[in-house]
mmCIF file of the N, C-alpha and C atoms, coordinates in Angstrom:
data_MODEL
# 
_entry.id   MODEL 
# 
loop_
_atom_site.group_PDB 
_atom_site.id 
_atom_site.type_symbol 
_atom_site.label_atom_id 
_atom_site.label_alt_id 
_atom_site.label_comp_id 
_atom_site.label_asym_id 
_atom_site.label_entity_id 
_atom_site.label_seq_id 
_atom_site.pdbx_PDB_ins_code 
_atom_site.Cartn_x 
_atom_site.Cartn_y 
_atom_site.Cartn_z 
_atom_site.occupancy 
_atom_site.B_iso_or_equiv 
_atom_site.pdbx_formal_charge 
_atom_site.auth_seq_id 
_atom_site.auth_comp_id 
_atom_site.auth_asym_id 
_atom_site.auth_atom_id 
_atom_site.pdbx_PDB_model_num 
ATOM 1   N N  . MET A 1 1  ? 38.438 1.356  -30.766 1.00 0.00 ? 1  MET A N  1 
ATOM 2   C CA . MET A 1 1  ? 38.510 2.085  -29.161 1.00 0.00 ? 1  MET A CA 1 
ATOM 3   C C  . MET A 1 1  ? 38.720 1.110  -27.997 1.00 0.00 ? 1  MET A C  1 
ATOM 4   N N  . SER A 1 2  ? 39.834 0.769  -27.088 1.00 0.00 ? 2  SER A N  1 
ATOM 5   C CA . SER A 1 2  ? 39.682 -0.100 -27.053 1.00 0.00 ? 2  SER A CA 1 
ATOM 6   C C  . SER A 1 2  ? 38.472 0.210  -24.731 1.00 0.00 ? 2  SER A C  1 
ATOM 7   N N  . LYS A 1 3  ? 38.527 -0.493 -24.288 1.00 0.00 ? 3  LYS A N  1 
ATOM 8   C CA . LYS A 1 3  ? 38.170 0.055  -23.603 1.00 0.00 ? 3  LYS A CA 1 
ATOM 9   C C  . LYS A 1 3  ? 38.518 0.691  -22.423 1.00 0.00 ? 3  LYS A C  1 
ATOM 10  N N  . PHE A 1 4  ? 39.585 0.987  -21.866 1.00 0.00 ? 4  PHE A N  1 
ATOM 11  C CA . PHE A 1 4  ? 40.980 1.859  -20.987 1.00 0.00 ? 4  PHE A CA 1 
ATOM 12  C C  . PHE A 1 4  ? 40.170 3.125  -21.374 1.00 0.00 ? 4  PHE A C  1 
ATOM 13  N N  . GLU A 1 5  ? 40.590 3.145  -23.509 1.00 0.00 ? 5  GLU A N  1 
ATOM 14  C CA . GLU A 1 5  ? 40.063 4.433  -24.055 1.00 0.00 ? 5  GLU A CA 1 
ATOM 15  C C  . GLU A 1 5  ? 39.194 5.275  -23.332 1.00 0.00 ? 5  GLU A C  1 
ATOM 16  N N  . SER A 1 6  ? 37.857 3.916  -23.851 1.00 0.00 ? 6  SER A N  1 
ATOM 17  C CA . SER A 1 6  ? 36.782 4.137  -23.611 1.00 0.00 ? 6  SER A CA 1 
ATOM 18  C C  . SER A 1 6  ? 36.106 5.054  -22.034 1.00 0.00 ? 6  SER A C  1 
ATOM 19  N N  . LEU A 1 7  ? 36.805 4.514  -21.836 1.00 0.00 ? 7  LEU A N  1 
ATOM 20  C CA . LEU A 1 7  ? 36.589 4.503  -20.027 1.00 0.00 ? 7  LEU A CA 1 
ATOM 21  C C  . LEU A 1 7  ? 36.946 5.671  -19.959 1.00 0.00 ? 7  LEU A C  1 
ATOM 22  N N  . LYS A 1 8  ? 38.125 6.240  -19.820 1.00 0.00 ? 8  LYS A N  1 
ATOM 23  C CA . LYS A 1 8  ? 38.745 7.169  -20.351 1.00 0.00 ? 8  LYS A CA 1 
ATOM 24  C C  . LYS A 1 8  ? 37.941 8.369  -20.877 1.00 0.00 ? 8  LYS A C  1 
ATOM 25  N N  . ARG A 1 9  ? 37.165 8.333  -22.060 1.00 0.00 ? 9  ARG A N  1 
ATOM 26  C CA . ARG A 1 9  ? 36.835 9.796  -22.869 1.00 0.00 ? 9  ARG A CA 1 
ATOM 27  C C  . ARG A 1 9  ? 35.378 9.755  -21.978 1.00 0.00 ? 9  ARG A C  1 
ATOM 28  N N  . LYS A 1 10 ? 35.201 8.926  -21.077 1.00 0.00 ? 10 LYS A N  1 
ATOM 29  C CA . LYS A 1 10 ? 33.378 8.742  -20.342 1.00 0.00 ? 10 LYS A CA 1 
ATOM 30  C C  . LYS A 1 10 ? 34.058 9.411  -19.219 1.00 0.00 ? 10 LYS A C  1 
ATOM 31  N N  . ILE A 1 11 ? 35.509 9.161  -18.506 1.00 0.00 ? 11 ILE A N  1 
ATOM 32  C CA . ILE A 1 11 ? 35.286 9.933  -17.325 1.00 0.00 ? 11 ILE A CA 1 
ATOM 33  C C  . ILE A 1 11 ? 35.849 11.508 -17.371 1.00 0.00 ? 11 ILE A C  1 
ATOM 34  N N  . VAL A 1 12 ? 36.767 11.773 -18.744 1.00 0.00 ? 12 VAL A N  1 
ATOM 35  C CA . VAL A 1 12 ? 36.809 13.087 -19.300 1.00 0.00 ? 12 VAL A CA 1 
ATOM 36  C C  . VAL A 1 12 ? 35.359 14.071 -19.659 1.00 0.00 ? 12 VAL A C  1 
ATOM 37  N N  . HIS A 1 13 ? 34.454 13.169 -20.192 1.00 0.00 ? 13 HIS A N  1 
ATOM 38  C CA . HIS A 1 13 ? 33.627 13.561 -20.917 1.00 0.00 ? 13 HIS A CA 1 
ATOM 39  C C  . HIS A 1 13 ? 32.746 14.153 -18.929 1.00 0.00 ? 13 HIS A C  1 
ATOM 40  N N  . ARG A 1 14 ? 32.180 13.362 -18.343 1.00 0.00 ? 14 ARG A N  1 
ATOM 41  C CA . ARG A 1 14 ? 31.772 13.348 -17.031 1.00 0.00 ? 14 ARG A CA 1 
ATOM 42  C C  . ARG A 1 14 ? 31.955 14.712 -16.074 1.00 0.00 ? 14 ARG A C  1 
ATOM 43  N N  . LEU A 1 15 ? 33.417 15.472 -16.275 1.00 0.00 ? 15 LEU A N  1 
ATOM 44  C CA . LEU A 1 15 ? 34.457 15.872 -15.704 1.00 0.00 ? 15 LEU A CA 1 
ATOM 45  C C  . LEU A 1 15 ? 33.738 17.564 -16.065 1.00 0.00 ? 15 LEU A C  1 
ATOM 46  N N  . ILE A 1 16 ? 34.687 17.444 -17.368 1.00 0.00 ? 16 ILE A N  1 
ATOM 47  C CA . ILE A 1 16 ? 33.763 18.785 -18.139 1.00 0.00 ? 16 ILE A CA 1 
ATOM 48  C C  . ILE A 1 16 ? 32.616 19.099 -17.734 1.00 0.00 ? 16 ILE A C  1 
ATOM 49  N N  . VAL A 1 17 ? 30.945 17.868 -17.903 1.00 0.00 ? 17 VAL A N  1 
ATOM 50  C CA . VAL A 1 17 ? 29.538 18.725 -17.971 1.00 0.00 ? 17 VAL A CA 1 
ATOM 51  C C  . VAL A 1 17 ? 29.615 18.332 -16.378 1.00 0.00 ? 17 VAL A C  1 
ATOM 52  N N  . ASN A 1 18 ? 30.189 18.079 -15.530 1.00 0.00 ? 18 ASN A N  1 
ATOM 53  C CA . ASN A 1 18 ? 30.619 18.914 -13.324 1.00 0.00 ? 18 ASN A CA 1 
ATOM 54  C C  . ASN A 1 18 ? 30.842 19.925 -14.093 1.00 0.00 ? 18 ASN A C  1 
ATOM 55  N N  . TYR A 1 19 ? 32.015 20.200 -14.795 1.00 0.00 ? 19 TYR A N  1 
ATOM 56  C CA . TYR A 1 19 ? 32.204 21.736 -14.251 1.00 0.00 ? 19 TYR A CA 1 
ATOM 57  C C  . TYR A 1 19 ? 31.787 22.929 -15.364 1.00 0.00 ? 19 TYR A C  1 
ATOM 58  N N  . LEU A 1 20 ? 30.638 22.785 -16.089 1.00 0.00 ? 20 LEU A N  1 
ATOM 59  C CA . LEU A 1 20 ? 30.269 23.144 -16.671 1.00 0.00 ? 20 LEU A CA 1 
ATOM 60  C C  . LEU A 1 20 ? 28.802 23.460 -16.293 1.00 0.00 ? 20 LEU A C  1 
ATOM 61  N N  . ILE A 1 21 ? 28.080 22.443 -15.568 1.00 0.00 ? 21 ILE A N  1 
ATOM 62  C CA . ILE A 1 21 ? 26.594 22.202 -14.620 1.00 0.00 ? 21 ILE A CA 1 
ATOM 63  C C  . ILE A 1 21 ? 27.340 23.184 -13.772 1.00 0.00 ? 21 ILE A C  1 
ATOM 64  N N  . LYS A 1 22 ? 28.360 23.110 -12.546 1.00 0.00 ? 22 LYS A N  1 
ATOM 65  C CA . LYS A 1 22 ? 29.030 24.466 -11.909 1.00 0.00 ? 22 LYS A CA 1 
ATOM 66  C C  . LYS A 1 22 ? 29.138 25.943 -12.320 1.00 0.00 ? 22 LYS A C  1 
ATOM 67  N N  . CYS A 1 23 ? 29.878 26.087 -13.561 1.00 0.00 ? 23 CYS A N  1 
ATOM 68  C CA . CYS A 1 23 ? 30.547 27.431 -13.240 1.00 0.00 ? 23 CYS A CA 1 
ATOM 69  C C  . CYS A 1 23 ? 28.599 28.348 -14.344 1.00 0.00 ? 23 CYS A C  1 
ATOM 70  N N  . GLY A 1 24 ? 27.435 27.219 -14.420 1.00 0.00 ? 24 GLY A N  1 
ATOM 71  C CA . GLY A 1 24 ? 26.601 28.198 -14.976 1.00 0.00 ? 24 GLY A CA 1 
ATOM 72  C C  . GLY A 1 24 ? 26.777 27.569 -16.403 1.00 0.00 ? 24 GLY A C  1 
ATOM 73  N N  . GLY A 1 25 ? 27.490 26.705 -17.219 1.00 0.00 ? 25 GLY A N  1 
ATOM 74  C CA . GLY A 1 25 ? 26.252 25.752 -18.200 1.00 0.00 ? 25 GLY A CA 1 
ATOM 75  C C  . GLY A 1 25 ? 27.882 26.463 -18.906 1.00 0.00 ? 25 GLY A C  1 
ATOM 76  N N  . ALA A 1 26 ? 28.704 27.817 -19.506 1.00 0.00 ? 26 ALA A N  1 
ATOM 77  C CA . ALA A 1 26 ? 29.516 27.803 -19.883 1.00 0.00 ? 26 ALA A CA 1 
ATOM 78  C C  . ALA A 1 26 ? 30.890 28.461 -19.786 1.00 0.00 ? 26 ALA A C  1 
ATOM 79  N N  . PHE A 1 27 ? 31.921 28.082 -20.619 1.00 0.00 ? 27 PHE A N  1 
ATOM 80  C CA . PHE A 1 27 ? 32.887 28.720 -20.011 1.00 0.00 ? 27 PHE A CA 1 
ATOM 81  C C  . PHE A 1 27 ? 33.836 29.546 -21.198 1.00 0.00 ? 27 PHE A C  1 
ATOM 82  N N  . HIS A 1 28 ? 33.964 30.551 -20.993 1.00 0.00 ? 28 HIS A N  1 
ATOM 83  C CA . HIS A 1 28 ? 35.504 30.951 -22.335 1.00 0.00 ? 28 HIS A CA 1 
ATOM 84  C C  . HIS A 1 28 ? 36.559 30.943 -22.211 1.00 0.00 ? 28 HIS A C  1 
ATOM 85  N N  . HIS A 1 29 ? 37.303 30.263 -23.534 1.00 0.00 ? 29 HIS A N  1 
ATOM 86  C CA . HIS A 1 29 ? 38.205 30.123 -23.391 1.00 0.00 ? 29 HIS A CA 1 
ATOM 87  C C  . HIS A 1 29 ? 39.252 31.234 -24.628 1.00 0.00 ? 29 HIS A C  1 
ATOM 88  N N  . GLY A 1 30 ? 40.602 31.199 -24.453 1.00 0.00 ? 30 GLY A N  1 
ATOM 89  C CA . GLY A 1 30 ? 41.271 32.332 -25.990 1.00 0.00 ? 30 GLY A CA 1 
ATOM 90  C C  . GLY A 1 30 ? 41.066 32.994 -25.928 1.00 0.00 ? 30 GLY A C  1 
ATOM 91  N N  . ALA A 1 31 ? 40.975 33.778 -27.051 1.00 0.00 ? 31 ALA A N  1 
ATOM 92  C CA . ALA A 1 31 ? 40.920 35.302 -27.465 1.00 0.00 ? 31 ALA A CA 1 
ATOM 93  C C  . ALA A 1 31 ? 39.176 35.747 -27.705 1.00 0.00 ? 31 ALA A C  1 
ATOM 94  N N  . TYR A 1 32 ? 38.739 36.718 -26.972 1.00 0.00 ? 32 TYR A N  1 
ATOM 95  C CA . TYR A 1 32 ? 37.550 37.463 -27.737 1.00 0.00 ? 32 TYR A CA 1 
ATOM 96  C C  . TYR A 1 32 ? 37.468 37.840 -29.106 1.00 0.00 ? 32 TYR A C  1 
ATOM 97  N N  . GLY A 1 33 ? 36.637 37.427 -29.699 1.00 0.00 ? 33 GLY A N  1 
ATOM 98  C CA . GLY A 1 33 ? 35.980 38.147 -31.320 1.00 0.00 ? 33 GLY A CA 1 
ATOM 99  C C  . GLY A 1 33 ? 36.092 37.047 -32.008 1.00 0.00 ? 33 GLY A C  1 
ATOM 100 N N  . GLU A 1 34 ? 36.948 37.618 -33.197 1.00 0.00 ? 34 GLU A N  1 
ATOM 101 C CA . GLU A 1 34 ? 36.826 36.262 -34.390 1.00 0.00 ? 34 GLU A CA 1 
ATOM 102 C C  . GLU A 1 34 ? 37.022 34.933 -34.064 1.00 0.00 ? 34 GLU A C  1 
ATOM 103 N N  . ASN A 1 35 ? 38.386 35.320 -33.014 1.00 0.00 ? 35 ASN A N  1 
ATOM 104 C CA . ASN A 1 35 ? 39.516 33.282 -32.601 1.00 0.00 ? 35 ASN A CA 1 
ATOM 105 C C  . ASN A 1 35 ? 38.882 32.908 -31.442 1.00 0.00 ? 35 ASN A C  1 
ATOM 106 N N  . GLY A 1 36 ? 38.120 33.705 -30.970 1.00 0.00 ? 36 GLY A N  1 
ATOM 107 C CA . GLY A 1 36 ? 37.722 33.327 -29.103 1.00 0.00 ? 36 GLY A CA 1 
ATOM 108 C C  . GLY A 1 36 ? 36.915 31.898 -29.621 1.00 0.00 ? 36 GLY A C  1 
ATOM 109 N N  . LYS A 1 37 ? 36.617 31.454 -28.314 1.00 0.00 ? 37 LYS A N  1 
ATOM 110 C CA . LYS A 1 37 ? 36.055 29.882 -28.390 1.00 0.00 ? 37 LYS A CA 1 
ATOM 111 C C  . LYS A 1 37 ? 34.911 29.750 -27.314 1.00 0.00 ? 37 LYS A C  1 
ATOM 112 N N  . TYR A 1 38 ? 33.953 29.515 -27.862 1.00 0.00 ? 38 TYR A N  1 
ATOM 113 C CA . TYR A 1 38 ? 32.831 28.790 -26.316 1.00 0.00 ? 38 TYR A CA 1 
ATOM 114 C C  . TYR A 1 38 ? 31.699 28.792 -25.732 1.00 0.00 ? 38 TYR A C  1 
ATOM 115 N N  . VAL A 1 39 ? 32.830 27.712 -25.219 1.00 0.00 ? 39 VAL A N  1 
ATOM 116 C CA . VAL A 1 39 ? 31.693 26.104 -24.521 1.00 0.00 ? 39 VAL A CA 1 
ATOM 117 C C  . VAL A 1 39 ? 30.121 26.349 -23.943 1.00 0.00 ? 39 VAL A C  1 
ATOM 118 N N  . ALA A 1 40 ? 29.359 25.712 -23.920 1.00 0.00 ? 40 ALA A N  1 
ATOM 119 C CA . ALA A 1 40 ? 27.784 26.346 -23.683 1.00 0.00 ? 40 ALA A CA 1 
ATOM 120 C C  . ALA A 1 40 ? 27.356 24.724 -23.292 1.00 0.00 ? 40 ALA A C  1 
ATOM 121 N N  . LEU A 1 41 ? 26.992 24.061 -21.663 1.00 0.00 ? 41 LEU A N  1 
ATOM 122 C CA . LEU A 1 41 ? 25.987 23.301 -21.813 1.00 0.00 ? 41 LEU A CA 1 
ATOM 123 C C  . LEU A 1 41 ? 24.678 23.297 -22.476 1.00 0.00 ? 41 LEU A C  1 
ATOM 124 N N  . MET A 1 42 ? 24.379 22.938 -23.537 1.00 0.00 ? 42 MET A N  1 
ATOM 125 C CA . MET A 1 42 ? 22.773 22.911 -24.304 1.00 0.00 ? 42 MET A CA 1 
ATOM 126 C C  . MET A 1 42 ? 21.739 21.982 -23.815 1.00 0.00 ? 42 MET A C  1 
ATOM 127 N N  . SER A 1 43 ? 21.252 22.354 -23.920 1.00 0.00 ? 43 SER A N  1 
ATOM 128 C CA . SER A 1 43 ? 19.736 21.479 -23.835 1.00 0.00 ? 43 SER A CA 1 
ATOM 129 C C  . SER A 1 43 ? 19.736 21.204 -25.685 1.00 0.00 ? 43 SER A C  1 
ATOM 130 N N  . ASP A 1 44 ? 18.516 19.741 -25.867 1.00 0.00 ? 44 ASP A N  1 
ATOM 131 C CA . ASP A 1 44 ? 17.977 20.019 -27.229 1.00 0.00 ? 44 ASP A CA 1 
ATOM 132 C C  . ASP A 1 44 ? 17.295 20.822 -27.664 1.00 0.00 ? 44 ASP A C  1 
ATOM 133 N N  . LYS A 1 45 ? 16.289 21.979 -27.552 1.00 0.00 ? 45 LYS A N  1 
ATOM 134 C CA . LYS A 1 45 ? 15.806 22.591 -27.662 1.00 0.00 ? 45 LYS A CA 1 
ATOM 135 C C  . LYS A 1 45 ? 16.761 23.800 -27.983 1.00 0.00 ? 45 LYS A C  1 
ATOM 136 N N  . LYS A 1 46 ? 17.448 24.238 -27.850 1.00 0.00 ? 46 LYS A N  1 
ATOM 137 C CA . LYS A 1 46 ? 18.105 25.627 -27.308 1.00 0.00 ? 46 LYS A CA 1 
ATOM 138 C C  . LYS A 1 46 ? 19.198 25.014 -28.153 1.00 0.00 ? 46 LYS A C  1 
ATOM 139 N N  . TYR A 1 47 ? 19.788 23.180 -28.794 1.00 0.00 ? 47 TYR A N  1 
ATOM 140 C CA . TYR A 1 47 ? 20.941 23.373 -29.469 1.00 0.00 ? 47 TYR A CA 1 
ATOM 141 C C  . TYR A 1 47 ? 20.452 23.635 -30.962 1.00 0.00 ? 47 TYR A C  1 
ATOM 142 N N  . HIS A 1 48 ? 18.877 22.266 -30.716 1.00 0.00 ? 48 HIS A N  1 
ATOM 143 C CA . HIS A 1 48 ? 18.183 23.093 -32.528 1.00 0.00 ? 48 HIS A CA 1 
ATOM 144 C C  . HIS A 1 48 ? 18.135 24.812 -32.460 1.00 0.00 ? 48 HIS A C  1 
ATOM 145 N N  . ASP A 1 49 ? 18.012 25.830 -31.298 1.00 0.00 ? 49 ASP A N  1 
ATOM 146 C CA . ASP A 1 49 ? 17.406 26.705 -31.782 1.00 0.00 ? 49 ASP A CA 1 
ATOM 147 C C  . ASP A 1 49 ? 18.786 27.461 -32.500 1.00 0.00 ? 49 ASP A C  1 
ATOM 148 N N  . TYR A 1 50 ? 19.771 26.887 -32.111 1.00 0.00 ? 50 TYR A N  1 
ATOM 149 C CA . TYR A 1 50 ? 21.619 27.642 -32.855 1.00 0.00 ? 50 TYR A CA 1 
ATOM 150 C C  . TYR A 1 50 ? 21.466 27.560 -34.130 1.00 0.00 ? 50 TYR A C  1 
ATOM 151 N N  . GLN A 1 51 ? 21.063 25.872 -33.989 1.00 0.00 ? 51 GLN A N  1 
ATOM 152 C CA . GLN A 1 51 ? 20.763 24.636 -35.645 1.00 0.00 ? 51 GLN A CA 1 
ATOM 153 C C  . GLN A 1 51 ? 20.439 25.740 -36.563 1.00 0.00 ? 51 GLN A C  1 
ATOM 154 N N  . ASN A 1 52 ? 19.822 26.590 -36.147 1.00 0.00 ? 52 ASN A N  1 
ATOM 155 C CA . ASN A 1 52 ? 18.120 27.274 -37.511 1.00 0.00 ? 52 ASN A CA 1 
ATOM 156 C C  . ASN A 1 52 ? 19.068 29.007 -37.583 1.00 0.00 ? 52 ASN A C  1 
ATOM 157 N N  . LEU A 1 53 ? 20.295 28.983 -37.099 1.00 0.00 ? 53 LEU A N  1 
ATOM 158 C CA . LEU A 1 53 ? 20.988 30.518 -37.017 1.00 0.00 ? 53 LEU A CA 1 
ATOM 159 C C  . LEU A 1 53 ? 20.941 30.961 -38.233 1.00 0.00 ? 53 LEU A C  1 
# 
C-alpha cells in the first residue's frame, strides 16, 4: 500500500469515527431485518461481550 493510500484510509477512518461519535455511536444502513446492516462504535469490553454471544 502506498503512502497516499495509507493516508487516504486514515482520513476516511477518522471521518467515520467522528461521525459515529457525533450521532451517538451507531447508525443503521439498508433494509431492516435479516439483510440490514448496523454499524456501532464499541469499547473493548463491549466488543468482547458481543463476541461471546
